[in-house]
C-alpha positions as CSV (number, residue, x, y, z in Angstrom):
1,A,-12.0,3.2,40.7
2,L,-9.2,3.7,43.2
3,G,-5.8,4.2,41.6
4,P,-2.4,4.6,43.2
5,F,-3.3,8.2,44.1
6,A,-5.6,6.9,46.8
7,A,-2.8,4.7,48.1
8,Q,-1.0,7.8,49.3
9,A,-3.3,7.7,52.3
10,A,-1.5,4.5,53.5
11,V,2.0,6.0,53.3
12,P,3.2,7.3,56.7
13,Q,4.5,10.9,56.3
14,P,6.8,12.5,58.7
15,H,5.2,15.7,59.9
16,T,5.1,18.3,62.7
17,P,1.5,18.8,63.7
18,P,1.2,22.6,64.3
19,S,-0.6,24.0,67.2
20,F,-1.8,26.5,64.6
21,S,-0.3,27.4,61.3
22,K,-1.5,29.9,58.7
23,T,0.2,28.8,55.6
24,Y,-1.2,26.7,52.8
25,A,0.7,24.2,50.6
26,V,0.6,24.5,46.8
27,Y,-0.2,21.0,45.7
28,R,0.0,19.8,42.1
29,M,-1.0,16.4,40.6
30,N,-0.5,15.3,37.0
31,Y,-2.6,12.3,35.9
32,N,-3.9,10.3,33.0
33,E,-7.5,9.5,31.9
34,S,-6.7,6.0,30.6
35,N,-4.6,4.6,33.4
36,D,-3.7,5.1,37.1
37,R,-0.4,6.8,36.5
38,G,0.1,10.0,38.4
39,A,2.9,12.3,39.5
40,G,2.9,15.3,41.8
41,G,3.4,16.6,45.3
42,I,3.9,19.8,47.3
43,A,5.4,22.4,45.1
44,G,5.8,25.2,47.6
45,T,4.1,27.5,50.1
46,A,1.4,30.2,49.9
47,F,-0.1,32.6,52.4
48,F,-3.2,34.8,52.5
49,I,-3.1,38.6,52.8
50,S,-6.9,38.9,52.6
51,P,-9.7,36.2,52.9
52,N,-9.5,35.6,49.1
53,K,-6.1,36.8,48.1
54,A,-3.0,34.6,48.5
55,V,0.7,35.1,47.6
56,T,3.3,32.6,46.5
57,A,6.4,32.6,44.4
58,N,6.2,32.8,40.6
59,H,8.6,29.8,40.3
60,V,6.2,27.8,42.5
61,L,3.1,28.6,40.6
62,N,2.2,30.5,37.4
63,K,0.0,29.8,34.4
64,S,2.3,27.3,32.9
65,G,1.8,25.2,36.1
66,F,-1.7,24.3,34.8
67,K,-0.2,22.5,31.8
68,P,0.4,18.8,32.4
69,L,3.9,17.4,32.3
70,A,4.9,15.4,29.3
71,G,3.3,11.9,29.4
72,F,0.2,13.1,31.3
73,D,-3.3,14.1,30.1
74,Y,-4.3,16.5,32.9
75,V,-3.1,18.4,35.9
76,K,-4.9,19.9,38.9
77,V,-3.6,22.4,41.4
78,W,-4.9,23.1,44.9
79,L,-4.0,25.1,48.0
80,V,-4.2,22.7,51.0
81,H,-4.2,23.0,54.8
82,E,-4.6,20.2,57.4
83,G,-7.7,21.8,58.9
84,E,-9.6,23.0,55.9
85,P,-11.1,21.7,52.6
86,A,-8.7,22.0,49.7
87,I,-9.1,25.1,47.4
88,E,-8.9,24.1,43.7
89,L,-7.3,26.7,41.4
90,S,-7.5,27.5,37.7
91,P,-5.2,29.5,35.4
92,E,-7.7,32.5,35.7
93,D,-7.1,32.6,39.4
94,V,-3.3,33.5,39.2
95,T,-1.4,36.6,38.1
96,S,2.3,36.5,38.1
97,D,5.2,38.9,38.0
98,A,8.4,37.0,37.2
99,E,10.7,40.0,37.8
100,V,9.8,40.0,41.5
101,D,9.2,36.2,41.6
102,R,5.6,36.7,42.8
103,T,2.2,35.2,42.0
104,I,-1.1,36.6,43.3
105,I,-3.9,34.1,43.7
106,I,-7.5,35.2,43.9
107,T,-9.6,32.3,45.3
108,R,-13.3,31.8,44.6
109,I,-14.0,31.0,48.2
110,K,-12.8,32.9,51.3
111,V,-10.7,31.5,54.1
112,A,-11.3,32.3,57.7
113,E,-9.7,35.5,59.1
114,K,-7.4,33.4,61.3
115,Y,-5.5,32.4,58.2
116,V,-4.9,35.9,57.0
117,Y,-1.6,37.7,57.7
118,D,-1.3,41.4,58.4
119,S,1.7,43.1,56.8
120,V,4.2,45.8,58.0
121,P,7.1,47.6,56.4
122,S,10.4,45.6,56.4
123,S,12.2,45.6,59.8
124,E,15.8,46.6,60.4
125,V,18.8,44.5,59.8
126,G,19.4,42.4,63.0
127,S,15.7,42.0,63.7
128,K,14.5,38.6,64.7
129,V,12.3,37.1,62.0
130,G,10.5,33.8,61.3
131,S,8.9,31.8,58.6
132,E,6.9,28.7,58.1
133,G,6.3,26.4,55.1
134,F,6.6,22.9,53.8
135,V,9.1,20.4,52.7
136,G,8.9,20.3,48.9
137,D,8.1,17.3,46.8
138,T,6.4,15.5,49.7
139,L,3.0,13.9,49.3
140,G,-0.2,15.9,49.5
141,P,-3.7,14.6,50.4
142,P,-5.1,11.3,49.2
143,T,-7.1,11.5,46.0
144,W,-9.7,9.6,44.1
145,H,-9.3,9.1,40.3
146,R,-11.6,7.9,37.6
147,G,-11.2,9.0,33.9
148,K,-11.0,12.8,33.8
149,E,-12.0,13.1,37.4
150,L,-9.6,13.7,40.2
151,K,-10.8,14.6,43.7
152,I,-9.2,15.1,47.0
153,V,-10.9,12.7,49.4
154,A,-9.2,13.4,52.8
155,L,-7.3,16.1,54.6
156,P,-3.5,15.9,54.2
157,R,-0.8,15.2,56.8
158,L,1.7,17.8,55.7
159,M,5.4,18.0,56.5
160,R,5.7,21.5,57.9
161,V,8.8,23.4,58.9
162,R,9.1,26.5,61.1
163,L,12.2,28.7,60.9
164,E,13.6,31.4,63.2
165,G,16.6,33.7,62.6
166,N,17.7,37.2,61.9
167,L,17.4,39.7,59.0
168,T,21.0,40.0,58.0
169,A,20.9,42.3,54.9
170,D,18.5,44.6,53.0
171,A,19.5,45.1,49.4
172,P,18.4,45.0,45.7
173,V,19.0,41.6,44.0
174,H,19.5,40.9,40.3
175,L,19.6,37.1,39.8
176,T,19.1,34.8,36.9
177,T,19.0,31.0,37.5
178,G,17.2,28.1,35.9
179,V,14.3,28.7,38.2
180,V,14.4,32.4,39.3
181,Q,14.8,35.5,37.3
182,L,14.8,38.3,39.9
183,K,15.2,42.0,39.9
184,A,13.7,43.2,43.2
185,A,14.2,44.7,46.6
186,C,15.0,41.8,49.0
187,I,16.0,40.9,52.5
188,Q,18.5,38.2,53.5
189,L,17.7,35.8,56.3
190,N,20.2,33.6,58.2
191,F,18.2,30.4,57.9
192,G,17.5,27.8,55.2
193,P,17.6,27.1,52.4
194,I,14.9,24.4,52.4
195,V,13.2,23.3,49.2
196,G,9.4,23.9,49.7
197,I,9.5,27.1,51.7
198,S,9.5,29.2,48.5
199,G,6.5,31.4,48.4
200,G,6.1,31.4,52.2
201,P,5.9,34.4,54.5
202,V,8.8,36.1,56.3
203,T,7.4,37.6,59.5
204,Y,8.4,40.1,62.0
205,Q,6.5,40.1,65.3
206,G,3.9,37.9,63.5
207,K,3.3,40.2,60.6
208,V,4.5,39.7,57.0
209,I,7.5,41.7,55.7
210,G,8.4,39.5,52.7
211,M,8.1,36.3,50.7
212,N,10.7,33.6,50.5
213,S,12.2,33.5,47.0
214,F,15.6,31.6,46.8
215,G,18.2,30.1,48.9
216,D,22.0,30.3,48.9
217,P,23.4,26.9,49.8
218,A,27.0,28.2,50.1
219,S,26.1,30.7,52.9
220,R,23.1,28.8,54.2
221,T,20.9,31.8,53.9
222,T,17.5,32.6,52.3
223,W,16.5,35.7,50.3
224,A,13.0,37.0,50.5
225,V,11.3,39.6,48.2
226,K,9.8,42.6,50.0
227,L,6.1,43.1,49.6
228,P,4.7,46.4,48.5
229,K,2.2,48.3,50.7
230,N,-0.6,47.8,48.2
231,I,-0.5,44.3,46.6
């Protein structure tokens, strides 16, 4: 049975096809067994620091993300990339630390080395930095639905964004909002904020120095959490 999930394939999605991009989108879909109603989309960005270990933001994905929204029977979560099969996740795969807004994902399959980021200590204020990720709440891959079953049936066309700017501050941040409760060493970047890049990598000379956490609309800046040496 093909429900409205499969109809996503016919919806044209603005996207920027990358020559090569390492990041994966965190894709969540809520659905029902008895009808074709579904709700979901791209929740944020994740990146790999080893072939089976990925990082994203706690407010993008934690164990509560595997509980269906009100009015739905089930939810499934995947990591998706245009060039690879989707990686389905379970609650046992994720370990979160809300204080530093970070979730570690251990996948049961390994990704190719070309998708793995090397990391370096944070660069100096004024350094040129970059990031990549996705536009949040956009559609993911087309899916097939029947009863309890929900399967991804085609590779997605994702709406990617790439950002370049400078590291403008290096400071501890204590922040409490409806989404983020943060007490961590952070760096400020003079790009964004864009909903969907949360959980994505901040890179210096192609290597990771932090993870996007929250944006400040007033100053049009993004704050990223520094990553420890051993994560």
